[in-house]
N, C-alpha and C positions, 0 to 999 in steps of 0.2 A: 504494500500500500504506500503510495506516495502522499506525503503531507506537505503542508506549508506553514510557515510562521511569518506573521506580519506584525509590525509595530508601527503605530501612528501616534501623533500627538494632537490634542485638541487645538483649535484655532487660537485659543488664548494661552496655550502651553500649561494649563493647570491639570490636565489629565493625560495619561498615557494609556492607549488601548493596545492590548496584546491579544492576538487571535492566533489559534493554531488548530490544526486538524486537516481533514481531507474533505472532498466534495460532499460526502454523505453526512458528515458531522463536524461542525466547527465550534470551538469553545472560545468565548470572548471574556476578557477581564479588563475592567476599567480600574486603573491604578493611579495612585498619587505619584508624583515624581520620586518621592522618598521610597515608596514601595517598589517602584520599577527599578530603582538603583539597588535595592536590597536583593531583588530577584536576579538582576544581572550579575551582581557580585557572587551570589550563591551558584549560579550556573557556570560562571567563569572558574570558580574554585573547584567545582565538581568535574568540569571538563579537564582541568589541569591534572587532578588526581587520576582520572580515568586514563588520560594520555600517558601519565607516568606508569601506571599499573600495566598498561598495554605494552609499554616498551621494555619492561622488566622480563627477561627470559627466565623460563623455568630451569632450575638446575638439572643437569643430566647425570646419570649414573654411569659414567664412563670409566 
């Protein structure tokens, strides 16, 4: 399934709208700028941990 993530700001920059999902179901979240920053930081940190874990090779029994 292919999905999409979209981030928009309100005309007055007081809200950030986050939407994600696929054609059959899309979830929307209206966030304050502070909440959006908190989510962005958490996603960035989780992605960095996942990337690090993915690059660590399993030890071999040679």
